[in-house]
C-alpha positions as a printed NumPy array, in Angstrom:
array([[133.701,  97.748, 120.539],
       [131.908,  95.235, 122.736],
       [131.321,  91.71 , 121.446],
       [127.959,  90.609, 120.134],
       [126.038,  88.503, 122.682],
       [123.194,  86.534, 121.133],
       [119.711,  86.47 , 122.62 ],
       [116.995,  83.863, 121.908],
       [115.953,  83.906, 118.264],
       [112.266,  83.452, 119.095],
       [110.27 ,  85.233, 121.795],
       [107.643,  82.544, 122.161],
       [106.136,  82.7  , 125.601],
       [102.781,  84.363, 126.123],
       [104.346,  86.578, 128.795],
       [107.095,  87.822, 126.475],
       [104.632,  88.466, 123.651],
       [102.366,  90.475, 125.914],
       [105.333,  92.415, 127.332],
       [106.513,  93.204, 123.803],
       [103.078,  94.284, 122.575],
       [102.621,  96.578, 125.558],
       [105.904,  98.45 , 124.965],
       [105.331, 101.896, 123.487],
       [106.833, 101.756, 119.99 ],
       [104.169, 103.939, 118.379],
       [106.492, 106.734, 117.321],
       [109.247, 104.498, 115.912],
       [106.69 , 102.196, 114.252],
       [104.981, 105.128, 112.556],
       [108.317, 106.456, 111.339],
       [109.267, 103.03 , 109.978],
       [105.929, 102.566, 108.218],
       [106.223, 106.   , 106.627],
       [109.732, 105.23 , 105.359],
       [108.615, 101.885, 103.943],
       [105.586, 103.418, 102.254],
       [107.811, 105.83 , 100.343],
       [109.527, 102.879,  98.631],
       [106.306, 101.145,  97.598],
       [103.763, 101.725,  94.872],
       [100.099, 101.848,  95.81 ],
       [ 99.372,  98.205,  94.922],
       [102.648,  96.61 ,  96.018],
       [102.921,  93.08 ,  97.341],
       [104.881,  93.505, 100.558],
       [106.593,  90.972, 102.805],
       [107.13 ,  91.861, 106.462],
       [109.697,  89.638, 108.153],
       [109.498,  89.202, 111.914],
       [106.203,  91.023, 112.143],
       [105.802,  90.429, 115.879],
       [102.314,  91.578, 116.805],
       [101.682,  93.177, 113.379],
       [101.686,  96.79 , 114.51 ],
       [103.751,  97.941, 111.497],
       [101.697,  96.17 , 108.783],
       [ 98.571,  97.761, 110.21 ],
       [100.125, 101.232, 110.021],
       [101.489, 100.521, 106.539],
       [ 98.108,  99.323, 105.291],
       [ 96.622, 102.676, 106.315],
       [ 99.286, 104.493, 104.29 ],
       [ 98.915, 102.138, 101.295],
       [ 95.276, 100.966, 101.315],
       [ 95.625,  99.086,  98.01 ],
       [ 98.73 ,  97.108,  98.933],
       [ 98.729,  93.514, 100.165],
       [101.007,  92.413, 102.984],
       [102.27 ,  88.972, 103.931],
       [103.476,  89.222, 107.523],
       [105.429,  86.344, 109.025],
       [106.899,  85.444, 112.392],
       [108.443,  82.36 , 113.968],
       [106.654,  82.796, 117.309],
       [103.078,  81.439, 117.566],
       [102.476,  83.572, 120.662],
       [103.309,  86.731, 118.708],
       [101.042,  85.718, 115.84 ],
       [ 98.14 ,  85.039, 118.201],
       [ 98.273,  88.655, 119.376],
       [ 98.991,  89.84 , 115.822],
       [ 95.804,  88.217, 114.532],
       [ 93.778,  89.922, 117.247],
       [ 95.347,  93.27 , 116.305],
       [ 94.68 ,  92.72 , 112.592],
       [ 91.072,  91.709, 113.234],
       [ 90.513,  94.687, 115.531],
       [ 91.882,  97.023, 112.836],
       [ 89.616,  95.353, 110.246],
       [ 92.641,  94.543, 108.042],
       [ 92.305,  90.782, 107.601],
       [ 91.691,  91.095, 103.838],
       [ 94.813,  93.187, 103.363],
       [ 97.193,  91.536, 105.852],
       [ 97.811,  87.79 , 105.861],
       [ 99.754,  86.353, 108.781],
       [101.872,  83.214, 108.569],
       [104.075,  81.148, 110.879],
       [107.396,  80.958, 109.03 ],
       [111.157,  81.169, 109.399],
       [112.565,  84.276, 107.733],
       [115.784,  82.371, 106.991],
       [113.932,  79.649, 105.077],
       [110.916,  81.126, 103.325],
       [108.288,  79.155, 101.459],
       [107.901,  81.789,  98.741],
       [108.971,  81.64 ,  95.115],
       [111.957,  83.585,  93.843],
       [111.28 ,  87.198,  92.833],
       [107.861,  87.328,  94.521],
       [107.71 ,  90.666,  96.318],
       [107.803,  94.324,  95.335],
       [109.025,  95.345,  98.773],
       [110.547,  93.393, 101.672],
       [110.598,  95.076, 105.074],
       [111.847,  94.137, 108.505],
       [111.963,  96.049, 111.758],
       [113.94 ,  94.788, 114.752],
       [114.436,  91.236, 113.48 ],
       [118.102,  91.153, 112.458],
       [119.479,  91.225, 115.998],
       [117.558,  88.011, 116.781],
       [119.312,  86.067, 114.007],
       [122.56 ,  84.257, 114.943],
       [123.915,  84.475, 111.369],
       [122.081,  87.359, 109.674],
       [123.642,  86.654, 106.269],
       [121.147,  83.778, 105.933],
       [118.301,  86.259, 106.381],
       [119.751,  88.67 , 103.835],
       [120.197,  85.879, 101.289],
       [116.531,  84.931, 101.618],
       [115.513,  88.554, 101.175],
       [117.682,  88.682,  98.073],
       [115.965,  85.569,  96.728],
       [112.31 ,  86.543,  97.26 ],
       [112.457,  90.238,  96.346],
       [111.948,  91.108,  92.676],
       [115.077,  92.21 ,  90.776],
       [113.685,  95.737,  90.673],
       [112.142,  95.369,  94.149],
       [112.865,  97.486,  97.186],
       [114.116,  96.602, 100.656],
       [113.671,  98.547, 103.876],
       [115.243,  97.243, 107.099],
       [115.764,  98.884, 110.464],
       [117.294,  97.423, 113.588],
       [119.149,  98.24 , 116.746],
       [122.753,  99.382, 116.586],
       [125.217,  97.729, 118.946],
       [126.855, 100.358, 121.165],
       [130.607, 100.489, 121.504],
       [130.656, 100.167, 125.288],
       [128.753,  98.731, 128.218],
       [128.215, 102.254, 129.552],
       [126.504, 103.285, 126.331],
       [124.079, 100.388, 126.715],
       [123.289, 101.459, 130.268],
       [122.697, 105.036, 129.106],
       [120.45 , 104.012, 126.187],
       [118.306, 101.793, 128.383],
       [117.963, 104.621, 130.921],
       [116.941, 107.075, 128.208],
       [114.586, 104.776, 126.311],
       [111.394, 104.985, 128.333],
       [110.868, 105.765, 132.003],
       [107.708, 103.634, 132.023],
       [109.436, 100.382, 131.023],
       [109.091,  97.57 , 133.532],
       [112.271,  95.851, 134.765],
       [111.546,  92.96 , 132.388],
       [111.09 ,  95.346, 129.431],
       [114.351,  97.095, 130.281],
       [116.144,  93.746, 130.37 ],
       [114.701,  92.784, 126.974],
       [115.942,  96.061, 125.514],
       [119.41 ,  95.652, 127.058],
       [119.703,  92.09 , 125.722],
       [118.677,  93.29 , 122.259],
       [121.328,  96.003, 122.228],
       [123.984,  93.404, 123.09 ],
       [122.761,  91.215, 120.21 ],
       [122.6  ,  93.996, 117.617],
       [124.964,  94.528, 114.69 ],
       [127.234,  97.421, 113.815],
       [126.882,  99.304, 110.544],
       [130.196,  97.864, 109.327],
       [128.902,  94.33 , 109.94 ],
       [125.766,  95.093, 107.917],
       [127.789,  96.605, 105.088],
       [129.989,  93.504, 104.852],
       [126.934,  91.311, 104.261],
       [125.441,  93.659, 101.698],
       [128.761,  93.768,  99.839],
       [128.602,  89.976,  99.631],
       [125.144,  90.201,  98.015],
       [126.386,  92.848,  95.558],
       [123.294,  94.999,  95.982],
       [123.305,  98.347,  94.207],
       [121.477, 101.569,  95.046],
       [121.664, 100.79 ,  98.754],
       [121.966, 103.244, 101.612],
       [123.005, 102.046, 105.079],
       [123.116, 104.667, 107.799],
       [122.602, 105.396, 111.49 ],
       [119.038, 106.663, 111.724],
       [118.838, 107.356, 115.473],
       [121.111, 107.085, 118.526],
       [120.154, 103.397, 118.734],
       [119.167, 102.323, 115.201],
       [120.617, 101.625, 111.767],
       [118.546, 101.627, 108.583],
       [119.049,  99.966, 105.21 ],
       [117.144, 101.137, 102.137],
       [117.507,  99.533,  98.713],
       [115.922, 101.802,  96.152]])
């Protein structure tokens, strides 16, 4: 197994935000939103951690038109594009964006029916801090749905995954993807943190050749 190599926690240049928003994640975003929607009731209060440019909250709000979503990110450049996307989708009453650190949230204990996060964990140097905050703000009976990249076991596997990902990626987009794979966790590493939190009714599994998923029911 290759070692974890951290990447910057925050993608906060306008160039990086635009590169990220232009990458074609439509299929994986739709699949994530569908999975999250199946854990929520129609009027759930949902927290999206590391929302990026808010593509997933917009999809989720279509699936759950009566829910309310608080979507946070630590990168102002991401949130600038996110607000434009939310306004364009006419979702500003349903989706509220906020600049915040997912490891140190300004929300009361037991606030949310569902906490979701897609592709944030690999940005966090010590992900246990993120999981502890999720544990604090989600209701005792609340649900959690997290998906992230899975760290490959070899350098060759990283090369192969980047080559297979999308032929239309620019060199910069390919480099971002490669860096993220190096920074990702293994399923065993995720399970160790969840064991520490003593969560029950949790499923952690490999959901694609390059992703793991956690669902707390």
